[in-house]
C-alpha positions in Angstrom: 85.5 107.9 105.1 85.5 104.3 106.1 83.4 101.5 104.5 84.3 98.2 105.7 83.4 94.8 104.4 84.7 91.5 106.2 88.5 92.1 106.4 88.6 94.5 104.1 88.3 98.6 104.3 88.4 101.9 102.5 89.7 104.9 104.7 91.3 108.4 104.4 94.8 108.1 104.9 94.4 110.0 108.2 92.3 107.1 109.4 93.6 104.4 111.5 94.0 100.7 110.4 95.8 98.4 112.5 96.0 94.8 112.2 94.7 93.0 115.2 97.2 90.2 115.3 100.0 91.2 112.9 101.8 93.7 111.3 100.5 96.3 109.2 102.4 97.0 105.7 101.8 99.8 103.4 101.7 99.3 99.3 101.5 102.8 97.7 99.5 103.3 94.4 101.3 106.2 92.5 100.3 108.4 89.5 102.8 106.2 87.8 100.5 103.4 87.6 102.5 101.0 89.7 102.1 99.4 93.1 105.3 100.1 95.2 106.7 97.7 96.3 104.8 95.6 93.6 105.8 92.2 95.4 105.7 91.6 99.1 106.0 88.8 101.7 104.0 89.0 104.8 102.9 86.6 107.8 99.4 85.4 108.3 97.2 87.8 110.3 99.4 90.9 108.9 97.4 93.7 107.2 98.4 95.5 103.8 97.1 99.3 103.3 97.2 100.4 99.7 97.7 104.1 100.1 96.6 106.1 96.9 99.5 108.6 97.0 98.5 110.2 93.7 95.8 112.1 92.3 94.8 109.2 89.9 92.0 107.0 91.0 92.8 103.1 91.3 91.4 99.9 92.5 92.6 96.6 94.6 91.3 93.9 93.0 92.3 90.4 93.2 92.7 87.7 90.5 89.9 85.2 91.5 91.8 82.4 90.4 95.5 83.4 91.8 94.5 83.3 95.3 94.6 80.6 97.6 91.4 78.3 97.7 90.6 79.0 101.3 91.1 82.6 101.2 88.6 85.3 101.2 88.4 87.2 98.0 89.5 91.0 98.5 88.6 94.0 96.2 88.5 97.7 97.0 84.5 98.3 96.8 84.1 95.1 99.1 82.8 92.9 96.0 83.0 89.2 96.4 84.1 88.0 92.9 86.8 89.3 90.3 83.6 89.6 87.9 81.6 91.8 89.9 84.6 94.0 90.6 85.3 94.4 86.9 81.9 94.9 85.7 81.0 97.4 88.7 84.3 99.7 88.8 83.4 103.4 88.5 86.2 105.9 88.6 85.5 108.1 91.4 82.8 106.1 93.2 84.6 104.3 96.3 81.5 101.8 96.5 82.2 100.7 93.1 85.8 99.9 93.7 87.7 103.4 93.1 90.1 104.4 95.8 90.8 107.9 94.8 94.1 109.9 95.8 94.6 110.5 99.6 92.5 107.3 100.4 93.3 103.8 101.1 92.2 100.3 100.8 93.2 97.6 103.4 92.8 93.9 104.1 94.0 91.2 106.4 95.7 87.8 105.1 94.9 84.9 107.1 95.7 82.2 104.7 99.0 81.1 103.7 100.0 81.2 100.0 100.6 83.6 97.2 98.0 86.3 95.9 97.9 88.2 92.8 96.0 91.4 92.2 95.7 94.3 90.1 94.4 97.9 89.5 91.3 97.6 87.1 91.6 100.9 85.4 95.9 100.5 84.9 95.6 96.7 84.5 96.8 96.9 80.8 99.5 99.2 81.4 100.9 96.2 84.1 99.5 98.1 87.5 99.7 94.5 89.1 100.9 93.0 92.3 101.9 90.0 94.5 101.9 89.0 97.8 103.0 86.1 99.6 101.8 85.0 102.9 104.3 83.0 105.0 104.7 81.8 108.2 107.1 84.0 109.8 106.8 86.8 107.1 109.7 88.3 105.1 112.8 86.6 105.5 115.4 88.9 107.5 117.1 91.6 105.1 114.1 91.2 102.7 113.1 94.6 102.6 115.7 95.4 99.7 115.0 96.2 96.3 113.6 93.3 94.3 114.8 91.7 91.3 112.9 93.2 88.5 111.2 91.1 86.2 111.2 91.1 82.3 107.4 91.8 81.1 106.2 89.3 78.2 105.8 92.3 75.5 109.7 93.1 76.2 110.4 89.3 75.7 108.2 89.5 72.3 110.2 92.8 71.4 113.8 91.1 72.2 112.9 87.9 70.3 111.7 89.9 67.2 114.7 92.1 67.2 117.0 89.1 67.4 115.2 87.4 64.5 115.5 90.9 62.4 119.0 91.5 63.3 120.2 87.5 62.0 118.2 88.0 59.0 119.9 91.3 57.8 123.1 89.8 59.1 122.4 86.7 56.9 121.5 88.5 53.8 124.4 90.8 54.0 126.9 87.8 54.3 125.1 86.3 51.0 125.3 89.7 49.1 129.3 90.0 50.0 130.0 86.5 49.7 128.1 86.2 46.2 128.3 89.6 45.1 125.2 91.9 43.7 125.9 91.3 40.1 123.2 88.9 38.5 124.0 89.5 34.8 123.0 86.2 33.2 125.1 86.9 30.2 125.6 89.3 27.2 122.6 90.3 25.5 122.7 91.5 22.0 
C-alpha cells in the first residue's frame, strides 16, 4: 500500500522509496516505544524512511513550532498541521496517521534547520526524535552512538532525592550533636 502527499508517503517495508537527489536514511520505530536513532543529521534533499519494525502502531508527527519556518510540515497520514494530525489519529488506520507494523512513512527534507517530531500515541512515554538538516549532512564518523540526554523527569527525581538526602543528613547532625533527650526538668 502506498499513500503519498507531497514529499511524504506511507509504504510497505518491501516498497521502494529512494530520495531523488539525496540519500535515504532509516529510522526504526520499535515496540520499545522509541525511534532508533532518535537523533539524526542529514543533508538537504535526503529522505528519511521511518520503518515500523514492531507490531505496535506508531505515528510520525512534526511539532509544528519546532520545524524551520519555510519547511513543509510532515506527518504520517498526510496532515498539514499538528492539531489536525493529533485530532485525527486513529490506531490501525493509515489514512488517520497510523503506521502499522511492517509499514513505513517517508519524507524528504529540503530546508536546512532543526526538526522535532513525535509519535502521537507514545509521546507521553518519550517517543520523540530530532533531525538536523545541514549542508553536507552528518560529519565523517557521525554515525557513532549519540550521547544520551537526561529527561526532565529524571532531573526532577535527582533534585528531590538530593533535597531529601540533605534534609535527613541535617536532621541526623542536629540529633547527634544535641542529643535526643529533651526533658525540661524534674517534675515532682
